C-alpha positions in Angstrom: 52.1 46.9 -1.1 50.3 47.9 2.1 47.1 47.5 -0.6 48.0 44.0 -1.6 48.4 43.1 1.7 45.1 44.3 2.7 43.6 43.0 -0.3 44.9 39.6 0.7 43.8 39.8 4.2 40.3 40.8 3.4 39.8 37.8 0.6 41.6 35.3 3.5 38.7 36.8 5.9 35.9 36.8 3.3 36.6 33.2 2.1 37.2 32.1 6.0 33.4 33.2 6.8 32.1 31.7 3.6 33.7 28.6 4.4 33.0 28.2 8.0 29.2 28.9 7.7 28.8 32.7 9.3 27.8 34.1 5.5 25.6 31.4 4.6 22.1 31.5 4.7 20.5 30.7 7.9 19.1 27.1 8.0 15.4 27.1 9.9 14.6 24.0 12.1 12.3 21.6 10.0 10.5 21.2 13.4 8.8 25.2 12.0 8.4 23.8 8.5 6.3 20.9 8.6 2.9 21.1 9.9 1.7 19.9 13.1 0.8 16.4 13.7 -2.8 16.9 13.5 -2.4 18.6 10.1 -0.5 16.0 8.5 -2.2 14.1 6.1 -2.6 10.3 7.0 -0.9 8.0 4.4 -1.5 4.1 3.7 1.6 2.3 3.6 1.8 -0.3 0.7 1.6 -0.6 -2.7 -1.0 2.0 -4.3 -2.7 2.1 -8.1 -1.4 4.9 -10.3 -5.6 5.9 -10.3 -5.6 6.2 -6.8 -2.7 8.1 -6.7 -3.8 10.8 -9.3 -7.2 10.9 -7.0 -5.6 12.0 -3.8 -3.3 13.9 -5.9 -6.4 15.8 -7.1 -7.7 15.9 -3.5 -10.4 13.1 -4.8 -11.4 9.9 -2.8 -12.9 7.2 -5.0 -15.7 6.0 -3.0 -15.5 2.5 -4.2 -12.0 2.8 -2.3 -13.2 4.3 1.0 -16.3 2.1 1.3 -15.4 -1.4 -0.3 -14.9 -3.8 2.7 -15.6 -7.2 0.9 -14.9 -8.6 -2.3 -16.3 -12.0 -3.8 -14.3 -13.8 -6.6 -15.7 -16.9 -8.8 -13.8 -19.5 -10.3 -14.1 -22.2 -12.5 -14.5 -25.2 -10.7 -11.3 -27.0 -12.1 -8.8 -24.2 -11.7 -7.2 -23.2 -8.5 -5.2 -20.1 -9.6 -5.5 -16.4 -10.0 -6.3 -15.0 -13.6 -5.6 -11.8 -14.4 -9.6 -10.4 -13.7 -8.7 -11.9 -10.2 -5.3 -9.7 -9.9 -7.0 -6.7 -10.9 -9.9 -7.0 -8.7 -7.8 -8.2 -5.6 -5.1 -5.3 -6.6 -7.6 -3.0 -6.7 -9.4 -4.2 -3.3 -6.1 -4.4 -1.4 -5.0 -0.7 -2.6 -8.1 1.0 -1.1 -7.6 0.0 2.6 -4.7 0.3 5.2 -2.5 -2.7 6.3 -5.0 -4.4 8.1 -6.4 -8.3 8.8 -8.6 -9.7 5.8 -10.7 -13.1 6.1 -10.3 -15.2 3.0 -13.3 -17.8 2.8 -13.1 -20.5 0.5 -16.2 -22.4 -0.4 -15.7 -26.0 -1.6 -14.9 -26.4 -5.4 -18.1 -27.9 -7.8 -16.4 -31.2 -8.3 -17.6 -34.7 -7.6 -15.0 -35.7 -5.4 -15.3 -34.0 -1.9 -11.7 -34.3 -1.0 -10.4 -33.2 -4.2 -13.1 -30.3 -4.0 -11.8 -29.5 -0.4 -8.3 -29.3 -1.7 -9.0 -26.7 -4.7 -10.8 -24.6 -2.2 -7.6 -24.6 0.2 -5.1 -23.8 -2.8 -7.5 -21.0 -3.8 -7.5 -19.5 -0.2 -3.7 -19.6 0.0 -3.1 -17.9 -3.5 -5.7 -15.1 -2.6 -3.9 -15.2 0.6 -0.3 -14.8 -0.7 -1.7 -12.2 -3.4 -2.9 -10.0 -0.4 -0.1 -10.9 2.0 2.1 -9.2 -0.7 1.0 -5.9 -0.3 1.0 -5.6 3.6 -2.0 -7.3 4.7 -2.2 -10.0 7.1 -4.8 -12.8 6.0 -6.8 -15.4 8.2 -8.2 -18.2 5.7 -11.0 -20.7 6.2 -13.0 -23.1 4.4 -16.7 -22.2 4.1 -19.0 -24.7 3.0 -21.7 -22.4 3.5 -20.7 -20.3 0.2 -22.0 -21.0 -3.1 -19.7 -23.5 -4.6 -16.3 -22.1 -6.1 -16.6 -18.4 -4.3 -14.0 -17.0 -2.5 -14.8 -14.1 -0.3 -12.2 -11.7 1.1 -13.7 -9.3 3.8 -11.8 -6.5 6.1 -11.9 -7.4 9.6 -12.9 -4.4 12.1 
């Protein structure tokens, strides 16, 4: 009978030690596991393309993503909406930049009515600006009559 009591007592102590954490594996503070701040890779916030993500995973940086500081888009003179090609170019451009302020300059449309030409340009600027702002970039838009008609340029401000 003493053996059963001793066995129960030992089992109870073992279970108590296990539940209370005395017999669990020691925990290592996360500060010791993470690299110092200067060794941590800088990560851009915001959306990123699959190609850029794979390039980063392989330790490669695409030259056009790291050096492209401006983008020029051409529109048909009677449209102000973004085409699929515009979306792709803007997405590629935006994903290559850290979130920052971008300048969007729009030339008037090549239309005979100056009011309609300016209105179309402003709508283009707004469409490009909204596209970029959804990707964490703030934008400043302006009408630029010195640009070639039906052009929109986006550039990173320093």
